[in-house]
C-alpha positions as CSV (number, residue, x, y, z in Angstrom):
1,M,100.9,101.9,-76.4
2,K,102.0,101.5,-72.8
3,T,101.4,104.0,-70.2
4,R,103.9,105.4,-67.2
5,C,104.2,107.0,-64.4
6,I,107.1,109.6,-63.7
7,S,107.8,111.9,-60.7
8,R,107.1,115.3,-61.5
9,Y,107.7,117.4,-58.6
10,F,107.3,117.3,-55.0
11,Q,104.9,119.1,-52.5
12,I,104.9,119.6,-49.1
13,V,101.6,118.5,-47.6
14,G,101.9,119.0,-43.5
15,S,104.5,116.9,-42.4
16,C,104.9,114.7,-45.4
17,V,107.1,115.4,-48.5
18,V,104.7,113.9,-51.3
19,A,105.9,112.7,-54.9
20,I,103.2,114.1,-57.5
21,L,103.2,111.2,-60.3
22,T,101.7,111.6,-63.6
23,C,100.3,108.5,-64.8
24,G,98.4,107.3,-67.7
25,G,97.7,108.6,-71.5
26,P,100.6,108.0,-74.1
27,A,104.1,107.2,-73.1
28,V,105.3,110.6,-75.1
29,A,104.2,114.0,-73.8
30,A,103.8,117.2,-75.4
31,S,104.6,120.2,-74.2
32,I,102.1,123.2,-73.4
33,S,102.8,126.8,-75.2
34,C,100.9,130.0,-74.8
35,G,97.7,130.0,-76.6
36,Q,97.6,126.8,-77.4
37,T,94.5,124.7,-78.5
38,I,94.2,121.0,-77.5
39,S,91.6,118.7,-78.9
40,A,93.6,115.4,-79.5
41,P,94.3,113.0,-76.9
42,G,97.5,113.1,-75.0
43,T,99.2,113.9,-72.1
44,Y,100.6,117.4,-72.2
45,T,103.0,118.9,-69.9
46,L,104.2,122.3,-68.6
47,D,107.8,122.1,-68.6
48,Q,108.4,125.6,-67.3
49,D,106.7,128.8,-65.9
50,L,105.3,131.0,-69.2
51,Y,104.0,134.6,-69.1
52,C,101.0,134.9,-71.8
53,G,100.5,138.6,-72.1
54,S,98.6,138.0,-75.6
55,G,95.5,136.5,-74.8
56,T,94.1,133.1,-73.1
57,G,96.7,130.7,-71.9
58,L,95.5,127.3,-72.9
59,T,92.0,126.2,-74.8
60,I,91.0,122.7,-74.5
61,T,88.2,121.8,-76.8
62,G,86.2,118.5,-77.7
63,P,84.6,116.1,-77.7
64,S,87.4,113.6,-77.0
65,P,87.3,110.1,-75.0
66,A,87.2,110.3,-71.3
67,G,90.7,110.3,-69.7
68,T,92.6,110.7,-73.0
69,I,93.5,114.3,-72.3
70,I,95.7,115.1,-69.3
71,I,97.2,118.6,-68.7
72,D,100.3,118.2,-66.1
73,G,101.1,121.4,-65.0
74,A,103.9,119.8,-63.1
75,G,104.0,122.7,-60.5
76,K,104.6,125.5,-62.9
77,S,102.3,128.7,-63.6
78,L,100.5,129.6,-66.7
79,K,100.6,133.8,-65.8
80,G,98.6,136.3,-67.6
81,R,98.9,140.0,-68.0
82,G,97.2,141.4,-64.9
83,C,98.6,141.9,-61.4
84,G,95.7,140.9,-59.7
85,K,93.2,142.9,-57.7
86,D,95.6,144.0,-55.0
87,G,98.4,145.2,-57.7
88,M,99.2,147.5,-60.5
89,C,101.3,147.2,-63.7
90,I,104.2,149.8,-63.9
91,G,106.5,149.7,-66.9
92,G,105.8,146.2,-67.7
93,T,106.3,144.8,-64.1
94,C,104.0,144.0,-61.5
95,S,104.3,146.6,-58.5
96,G,102.1,145.5,-55.2
97,G,99.7,142.4,-55.0
98,P,100.9,138.9,-54.9
99,F,103.1,139.0,-58.3
100,A,105.5,141.9,-57.3
101,S,108.2,139.7,-55.5
102,M,107.9,136.9,-57.8
103,P,110.6,135.8,-60.4
104,S,110.6,136.6,-64.0
105,P,108.4,136.0,-66.1
106,L,105.9,135.5,-63.0
107,N,106.1,139.3,-62.0
108,Q,105.7,140.7,-65.8
109,C,102.2,142.3,-66.9
110,G,100.4,144.6,-69.6
111,S,97.0,145.9,-69.8
112,V,94.3,144.8,-67.7
113,P,93.0,141.4,-68.7
114,G,89.6,141.7,-70.7
115,N,86.6,139.4,-69.6
116,S,87.5,136.8,-72.5
117,I,90.7,136.2,-71.4
118,V,91.4,133.4,-69.0
119,G,93.9,131.0,-68.2
120,I,92.5,127.7,-69.4
121,R,89.1,127.6,-71.2
122,L,87.6,124.0,-71.2
123,T,84.7,123.0,-73.5
124,A,85.5,119.3,-73.3
125,S,84.4,116.4,-71.3
126,G,86.6,113.6,-69.5
127,V,89.8,116.0,-69.1
128,T,92.1,115.6,-66.2
129,I,94.0,119.3,-65.3
130,K,96.4,118.7,-62.3
131,S,99.3,120.3,-60.6
132,I,99.2,123.7,-62.5
133,K,99.2,127.6,-61.5
134,L,96.8,129.8,-62.9
135,M,97.6,133.6,-62.2
136,G,97.1,137.0,-63.7
137,F,94.4,136.4,-66.0
138,Y,90.6,137.3,-65.9
139,D,89.6,134.0,-65.1
140,G,91.9,131.4,-63.8
141,I,89.9,128.8,-65.4
142,E,86.6,128.6,-66.9
143,L,84.4,125.4,-67.8
144,R,81.6,125.9,-70.3
145,N,79.4,123.3,-71.1
146,A,82.0,120.8,-69.9
147,D,81.1,117.8,-68.3
148,N,82.8,115.0,-66.3
149,N,86.3,116.7,-65.6
150,T,88.7,116.7,-62.9
151,L,90.9,119.7,-61.5
152,E,93.2,118.0,-58.9
153,G,95.6,120.5,-57.1
154,V,94.8,123.3,-59.3
155,N,95.7,126.7,-58.0
156,A,94.1,129.9,-59.2
157,I,95.3,133.0,-57.5
158,G,95.4,136.2,-58.2
159,N,93.1,136.7,-61.1
160,G,90.6,139.4,-61.9
161,T,91.0,143.1,-60.9
162,N,89.8,145.5,-58.5
163,N,88.0,148.6,-59.9
164,V,90.4,148.6,-62.8
165,G,88.6,147.9,-66.2
166,C,85.6,146.7,-64.5
167,N,81.9,147.9,-64.7
168,S,81.8,147.3,-61.1
169,A,84.0,147.3,-58.2
170,A,85.2,143.9,-58.9
171,C,85.7,141.4,-61.6
172,G,87.1,137.9,-62.6
173,Y,86.6,134.5,-60.9
174,G,89.5,131.9,-59.9
175,I,87.5,128.9,-61.1
176,E,84.4,129.1,-62.9
177,L,81.8,126.3,-64.0
178,T,78.9,127.7,-66.0
179,E,76.6,127.0,-69.0
180,D,75.8,123.3,-67.9
181,S,78.7,122.0,-66.9
182,D,77.9,118.9,-64.9
183,N,79.8,116.1,-63.1
184,N,82.7,117.7,-62.4
185,T,85.1,117.0,-59.4
186,L,87.5,119.8,-58.4
187,L,90.3,118.2,-55.5
188,G,92.3,120.0,-53.1
189,V,92.1,122.9,-55.4
190,Q,93.8,126.4,-53.9
191,V,91.7,129.4,-54.8
192,G,93.1,132.8,-53.5
193,N,92.9,136.7,-54.1
194,N,91.0,136.8,-57.0
195,G,89.1,139.9,-58.0
196,D,85.6,139.1,-57.6
197,E,84.9,135.3,-56.4
198,G,87.2,132.8,-55.6
199,I,84.5,129.5,-57.2
200,H,81.4,130.6,-59.3
201,I,79.0,127.9,-60.2
202,S,76.0,128.7,-62.2
203,D,73.8,128.6,-64.7
204,G,72.4,124.9,-64.8
205,S,75.9,123.4,-63.7
206,N,74.6,120.7,-61.4
207,N,75.8,117.3,-59.6
208,N,79.7,119.0,-59.2
209,T,82.1,118.5,-56.0
210,I,84.5,120.3,-54.3
211,T,86.3,118.3,-51.9
212,N,89.7,117.3,-50.7
213,L,92.7,115.4,-52.4
214,P,93.6,111.9,-50.7
215,I,97.3,111.4,-50.7
216,S,98.5,108.2,-49.9
217,G,100.4,108.1,-46.4
218,C,99.3,111.4,-45.6
219,S,96.6,113.6,-44.7
220,P,94.3,114.9,-47.6
221,L,95.1,118.1,-49.0
222,A,91.9,120.4,-48.5
223,S,90.6,122.5,-51.0
224,Q,91.0,126.3,-49.7
225,V,89.5,129.5,-51.2
226,W,90.5,132.9,-49.4
227,C,90.5,136.5,-49.7
228,S,88.2,136.8,-52.6
229,G,87.0,140.5,-53.4
230,R,83.3,139.3,-52.6
231,E,82.1,135.9,-52.1
232,N,84.6,133.1,-51.6
233,I,82.3,130.6,-53.3
234,Y,79.2,131.4,-55.1
235,I,76.7,128.9,-56.5
236,L,73.7,130.3,-58.7
237,E,71.0,128.3,-60.3
238,A,73.0,125.2,-59.9
239,D,71.6,122.2,-58.4
240,D,72.8,119.2,-56.5
241,N,76.4,120.6,-55.9
242,D,78.4,119.3,-53.2
243,V,81.1,121.3,-51.2
244,E,82.7,119.3,-48.8
245,H,86.1,119.0,-46.7
246,I,86.9,122.7,-47.5
247,V,88.6,126.0,-45.6
248,A,87.3,129.4,-46.9
249,H,88.3,132.6,-45.1
250,Y,89.0,136.2,-45.0
251,D,92.0,135.9,-42.2
252,N,94.3,138.9,-41.4
253,G,96.4,139.8,-44.3
254,C,93.3,140.0,-46.9
255,V,93.3,143.3,-48.5
256,E,90.2,145.3,-48.2
257,N,88.3,146.3,-51.3
258,V,86.8,149.5,-49.9
259,P,83.6,149.5,-52.4
260,L,82.8,146.1,-51.0
261,S,83.5,146.7,-47.5
262,G,80.7,144.2,-45.4
263,K,79.9,142.5,-48.8
264,K,82.1,139.4,-48.2
265,V,80.2,136.1,-48.0
266,S,81.8,132.6,-47.5
267,V,79.5,130.6,-49.5
268,N,76.7,132.0,-51.2
269,I,73.8,129.8,-52.5
270,E,71.2,131.4,-54.6
271,D,68.1,130.3,-56.5
272,S,69.4,126.7,-55.8
273,D,67.9,123.4,-55.0
274,G,69.8,120.4,-53.2
275,V,73.2,122.3,-52.7
276,E,75.1,120.4,-49.5
277,V,78.0,122.2,-47.6
278,R,79.1,119.9,-45.1
279,D,82.8,119.4,-43.1
280,G,83.5,122.8,-44.0
281,T,85.4,125.6,-41.9
282,F,84.5,129.3,-42.8
283,R,85.8,132.2,-41.2
284,G,85.6,135.8,-41.8
285,A,82.3,136.1,-43.4
286,P,78.6,134.3,-43.4
287,V,77.2,131.4,-45.1
288,R,74.1,133.1,-47.2
289,F,71.0,131.5,-48.6
290,V,69.4,133.7,-51.4
291,G,66.1,133.4,-53.0
292,S,64.6,130.2,-54.0
293,A,64.4,127.6,-57.1
294,G,60.6,127.1,-56.1
295,A,60.9,123.8,-55.1
296,G,61.8,124.7,-51.7
297,G,65.7,125.0,-51.5
298,R,66.3,122.0,-49.4
299,N,70.1,123.3,-49.2
300,I,72.1,122.0,-46.2
301,L,75.1,123.2,-44.4
302,K,76.2,120.6,-41.9
303,T,78.9,119.6,-39.7
304,S,80.8,122.7,-40.2
305,T,81.9,125.9,-38.5
306,V,81.3,129.1,-39.2
307,D,83.0,132.1,-37.2
308,A,82.5,135.5,-38.6
309,P,82.6,139.2,-37.2
310,D,79.1,140.1,-37.6
311,V,76.4,137.1,-38.3
312,C,76.9,133.7,-39.3
313,V,73.8,132.8,-41.5
314,R,71.7,135.0,-43.9
315,F,68.6,134.3,-45.5
316,N,68.2,136.9,-48.2
317,Q,64.8,137.3,-50.2
318,Q,65.6,138.2,-53.9
319,G,62.9,139.9,-55.9
320,T,60.0,137.9,-54.8
321,N,61.5,134.7,-53.8
322,I,61.9,134.0,-50.0
323,P,64.6,131.7,-49.2
324,A,62.7,128.3,-48.1
325,G,63.1,124.7,-46.9
326,N,67.2,125.4,-46.2
327,E,68.7,123.8,-43.1
328,V,71.7,124.4,-40.9
329,R,72.4,121.5,-38.7
330,T,75.2,119.8,-36.3
331,S,77.2,123.0,-36.9
332,T,79.0,125.6,-34.6
333,L,78.3,129.2,-35.0
334,T,80.4,131.7,-33.5
335,C,79.8,135.4,-34.1
336,A,80.9,138.2,-32.9
337,D,77.2,139.9,-33.0
338,N,74.7,138.7,-30.5
339,D,72.4,137.4,-33.3
340,D,73.7,134.7,-35.0
341,I,71.3,134.3,-37.3
342,R,70.0,137.3,-40.0
343,V,66.9,137.2,-41.9
344,S,66.0,140.0,-44.8
345,A,62.8,139.0,-46.2
346,S,59.2,140.4,-46.2
347,G,56.8,137.4,-46.1
348,S,56.8,133.8,-45.0
349,A,58.8,130.8,-46.0
350,T,57.2,127.3,-46.6
351,P,58.6,125.4,-45.5
352,K,60.4,127.0,-43.0
353,N,64.0,127.2,-43.1
354,K,65.3,125.3,-39.9
355,I,68.4,126.0,-37.5
356,C,68.3,122.5,-36.2
357,A,68.7,121.6,-32.3
358,T,72.0,120.1,-33.1
359,T,73.5,123.2,-34.1
360,S,75.5,125.3,-31.5
361,C,75.7,128.9,-31.1
362,G,77.6,131.4,-28.9
363,A,74.9,132.2,-26.5
364,S,71.7,131.2,-28.2
365,C,70.9,130.6,-31.7
366,S,69.0,134.1,-32.2
367,V,67.7,135.4,-35.0
368,D,67.6,139.0,-36.2
369,G,65.4,140.2,-38.8
370,D,61.4,141.1,-39.2
371,P,59.8,139.0,-39.4
372,N,61.9,136.4,-38.4
373,S,59.7,133.6,-37.3
374,D,57.8,133.4,-40.8
375,V,61.0,132.6,-42.4
376,V,63.3,130.9,-39.9
377,L,62.7,128.4,-36.9
378,T,65.5,127.7,-34.3
379,E,66.0,124.6,-32.0
380,A,64.0,122.8,-34.7
381,A,63.5,119.0,-35.5
382,C,66.1,118.6,-38.5
383,F,63.8,117.5,-41.9
384,N,65.2,114.0,-41.9
């Protein structure tokens, strides 16, 4: 059976107007509908914006041969029944938040989405999901025990809730990789205004990559995460993940979640090994190293900029685990506080964490915390 390339829609990237193409898969594409379960090979296309008010938008199960399931959003949206962390549902229509000014059906709403209601639930491997917007669900997209998948130009906006229907001050993620979801690639994802975390990687989900989307003849489309209720990116008990060429920020315009004031974090790396964050831009909150996986963290922040109103880098003890062996190299830290690095730990780190001499700070790379010299070395030679 022949494959084909069809121009689905146009996207403006900087000064470029780019035709987004769908290539590969069977010559005949099937339409997507709310509540659908997909397991058969094929190309499935979202032909129009859909309001999925009764439950999960789309479920993709496997196994299937790699590359034989393609979900092409064609720039359209699946909208859940929520109004995001900044809005309320009044009479079936969102008031406030990101959806209030959108046309029907994207401004429709219902009761607060429960934690089992997601935009896309993916438990298969080798699937490509591209150019789709997931909004108003509890989680935008969830990968569980799902390997070798590609998310390309996926938008996850306004998922989760703020205080309403939660057991805590915020709930819901934009994109979640969990339960041993390995070797997935996120290209040019746009993740904003989600209730709790923007991107969450956890529970042994290893060797995943978040990076930019190459576009022929134009600058690459950077992955961006912004205005999450708490952490923009959270990596927990997940090793050897790469985060590169990303912009994560809490710029002016983010609605403050009062119960979580002061708890925002650009990237949180907790009880993980071998995580590398490079060539990133982080504004409005620190990068935080928490706990240790036991072998010495060996997590690296490199060739990145951090601009925060308080401190730029934190090292926090988790239980009895003290961050160890982590490194900040060839980066620029610009923070309003005189102390660019803060330590919250009681004890010593082996090996100590390092702020390499190649990293520049406002005045000097000073450390606040007690005992800081037992945990962090500044102006240090890099590990290798």
